[in-house]
Residue, then its C-alpha position, 0 to 999 in steps of 0.5 A: m499500499a502506498t505511503s502518504s506524506y499528507s502534505q501542505a496542500q498549495i491553495n489560494e483560500s480566497n479563490n479555490i484555486i490549486s496548484s495542478d502540480s499539487l493536486i497531481e503530486f498529492s494524488k500519486q502518492f496513492i498508486g499501488t493503493p488498493y481497490k475497496y469498495a465504499c471506502c476512502n481511506p488510504k489506509i486500508g483502499f479506494d474505490c474509484s469516487g472514495f479516491v476522488y473525495f479523498v483528493f480533492t477534500h484534502f484541497k478543500v474542494k467539494a467533491p460528489r462521494s458518489s460516481i452517480d452525483y458528477m452527472n449533476t455536478g460541475k462544469t461539463i468541459h468538452p472533450d477537447s478542452f480538458k485541465i489536469g484536475d478535471i474529473i473524467v466520468f464513465t459508465g459502470t462495466n456495462s457501458k449499455n447503462k449510461t449511469p455514472g459508474h467511475v470516476g478519474i482525475i485527469t493528469s493531463n492537457a488538452g492536447e496530450p494524451l489524455q490520462f487520468i489517475h482512478s482506483s479500478s476494480n479491474k481484476k488483474h490490475s486493481g488500485v490506485k493506477i494512471s491510466s491511458y484513455k486511448e490505449s483502452p477501448y473499454y474506456e473509450k467506449r465507457f466514457l460519459k463527460i468530462v467536469r470541472i469542480t475546481n480551478l487549478y493553475 
């Protein structure tokens, strides 16, 4: 399991603006933390929304605890305009059911290959990891939207 130093967040309190470097550096500390359904505790594990919730809560940003709530949260971002820290929303494992079931934090900017950090329940490679959107048809067919819940610099 990954360990964390829980570094101080670089936050502009008046505007709730977070450094994208701080967000990604903090989230990467948990790579390798096991997947654990309905959990948002780095000592035990994370489910996907628990991981996103934990990371953003560390930076004092209110984030939904459930992936389904991302359909009505934040500002929807055009897929060509994503930024580090935006949240990518997918269906659950059944791509025909267009209800959100998986979320991750984007770790790249528009113009770069879209990558995201998330807690995956994949049986062979579960836990917190970074995945590439284009390298997995599995994610492409499950894509629902990208949302922004805070400003990053």
